[in-house]
C-alpha positions as YAML, in Angstrom:
chain: A
units: angstrom
residues:
- id: 1
  name: MET
  ca: [-20.84, -7.74, -25.71]
- id: 2
  name: LYS
  ca: [-21.36, -9.23, -22.28]
- id: 3
  name: LYS
  ca: [-17.48, -10.25, -22.19]
- id: 4
  name: LEU
  ca: [-16.62, -6.23, -22.56]
- id: 5
  name: LEU
  ca: [-18.49, -5.25, -20.24]
- id: 6
  name: ILE
  ca: [-17.17, -7.81, -17.39]
- id: 7
  name: LEU
  ca: [-13.51, -6.54, -18.38]
- id: 8
  name: ALA
  ca: [-14.59, -3.33, -18.29]
- id: 9
  name: ILE
  ca: [-15.35, -3.40, -14.70]
- id: 10
  name: PHE
  ca: [-12.79, -5.30, -13.61]
- id: 11
  name: ALA
  ca: [-10.06, -3.12, -15.18]
- id: 12
  name: GLY
  ca: [-12.37, -0.15, -13.08]
- id: 13
  name: ALA
  ca: [-11.86, -2.19, -10.35]
- id: 14
  name: LEU
  ca: [-8.36, -2.79, -10.38]
- id: 15
  name: VAL
  ca: [-7.58, 1.03, -10.91]
- id: 16
  name: PHE
  ca: [-9.79, 1.78, -8.33]
- id: 17
  name: GLY
  ca: [-7.80, -0.46, -6.15]
- id: 18
  name: VAL
  ca: [-4.32, 0.89, -7.43]
- id: 19
  name: PHE
  ca: [-5.66, 4.73, -6.48]
- id: 20
  name: ASN
  ca: [-6.90, 4.05, -3.40]
- id: 21
  name: TYR
  ca: [-4.26, 1.50, -1.88]
- id: 22
  name: HIS
  ca: [-0.60, 0.59, -1.09]
- id: 23
  name: PHE
  ca: [-0.12, -2.73, -0.66]
- id: 24
  name: ILE
  ca: [3.35, -2.88, 1.48]
- id: 25
  name: LEU
  ca: [5.43, -6.18, 0.94]
- id: 26
  name: VAL
  ca: [6.50, -6.39, 4.79]
- id: 27
  name: ASP
  ca: [8.58, -9.54, 6.86]
- id: 28
  name: ASP
  ca: [5.49, -11.37, 7.75]
- id: 29
  name: GLY
  ca: [3.03, -10.90, 4.77]
- id: 30
  name: LEU
  ca: [1.67, -8.26, 2.92]
- id: 31
  name: LYS
  ca: [-0.55, -5.56, 4.00]
- id: 32
  name: VAL
  ca: [-2.82, -2.70, 3.02]
- id: 33
  name: LEU
  ca: [-3.12, 0.48, 3.78]
- id: 34
  name: LYS
  ca: [-5.64, 3.30, 2.85]
- id: 35
  name: LYS
  ca: [-3.78, 6.12, 0.77]
- id: 36
  name: VAL
  ca: [-5.19, 9.74, 1.91]
- id: 37
  name: GLU
  ca: [-4.67, 11.68, -1.64]
- id: 38
  name: LEU
  ca: [-5.84, 9.45, -5.38]
- id: 39
  name: THR
  ca: [-2.15, 8.54, -6.97]
- id: 40
  name: PHE
  ca: [-0.28, 5.61, -8.28]
- id: 41
  name: GLN
  ca: [2.80, 6.36, -6.13]
- id: 42
  name: ASP
  ca: [4.37, 4.23, -3.79]
- id: 43
  name: THR
  ca: [1.35, 1.32, -4.37]
- id: 44
  name: PHE
  ca: [3.52, -1.32, -4.56]
- id: 45
  name: VAL
  ca: [6.21, -1.04, -1.44]
- id: 46
  name: ASP
  ca: [8.66, -3.18, -0.40]
- id: 47
  name: ALA
  ca: [9.39, -2.94, 3.15]
- id: 48
  name: ARG
  ca: [11.01, -5.87, 3.91]
- id: 49
  name: GLY
  ca: [13.98, -5.90, 6.62]
- id: 50
  name: ASP
  ca: [15.99, -2.45, 7.02]
- id: 51
  name: LYS
  ca: [14.09, -1.35, 4.09]
- id: 52
  name: LYS
  ca: [10.76, -0.57, 6.56]
- id: 53
  name: PHE
  ca: [12.80, 2.44, 8.24]
- id: 54
  name: LYS
  ca: [13.69, 4.04, 5.12]
- id: 55
  name: MET
  ca: [9.93, 4.01, 4.23]
- id: 56
  name: LEU
  ca: [9.34, 5.85, 7.40]
- id: 57
  name: LEU
  ca: [10.99, 8.77, 5.45]
- id: 58
  name: ASN
  ca: [7.95, 8.68, 2.49]
- id: 59
  name: PRO
  ca: [5.44, 11.39, 3.94]
- id: 60
  name: ALA
  ca: [2.57, 9.86, 1.90]
- id: 61
  name: LEU
  ca: [2.97, 6.16, 3.76]
- id: 62
  name: VAL
  ca: [3.58, 8.23, 6.93]
- id: 63
  name: LYS
  ca: [0.55, 9.87, 6.44]
- id: 64
  name: ALA
  ca: [-1.94, 6.81, 6.17]
- id: 65
  name: GLY
  ca: [-0.35, 4.95, 9.20]
- id: 66
  name: PHE
  ca: [2.68, 3.05, 8.06]
- id: 67
  name: LYS
  ca: [4.32, 3.54, 11.30]
- id: 68
  name: ASP
  ca: [1.57, 1.67, 12.95]
- id: 69
  name: VAL
  ca: [2.43, -1.55, 10.77]
- id: 70
  name: ILE
  ca: [5.52, -1.51, 12.14]
- id: 71
  name: ASP
  ca: [4.39, -1.47, 15.35]
- id: 72
  name: ARG
  ca: [2.33, -3.99, 15.26]
- id: 73
  name: ALA
  ca: [4.81, -6.20, 13.40]
- id: 74
  name: GLY
  ca: [6.94, -5.59, 17.16]
- id: 75
  name: ASP
  ca: [9.55, -3.49, 15.73]
- id: 76
  name: SER
  ca: [9.96, -0.16, 17.63]
- id: 77
  name: ILE
  ca: [11.33, 2.97, 16.60]
- id: 78
  name: LYS
  ca: [12.40, 5.18, 18.84]
...
C-alpha cells in the first residue's frame, strides 16, 4: 500500500509538470518555461538551430516568454 501511495504521488507530480511547464531543447541545453494555460500541447519542444525562429509563430510559446529565451542565448530577432 505504501508503494502505491508513493507511485500515485510521483505520477501526480509528473502530470503537474507536464500541464504547467514547457520543456524546450535549445542549442545550449534545456530551458523550462511556465505555461500560460494548462494543456498538454507544446510540452516538449525541439528548438535547435533554425527551428527556434519557427517557434516564435506559436502563440503559446510567445506568451510564455520564448522570445526572452532566444534573446538571452544571443540570437537577435529583428
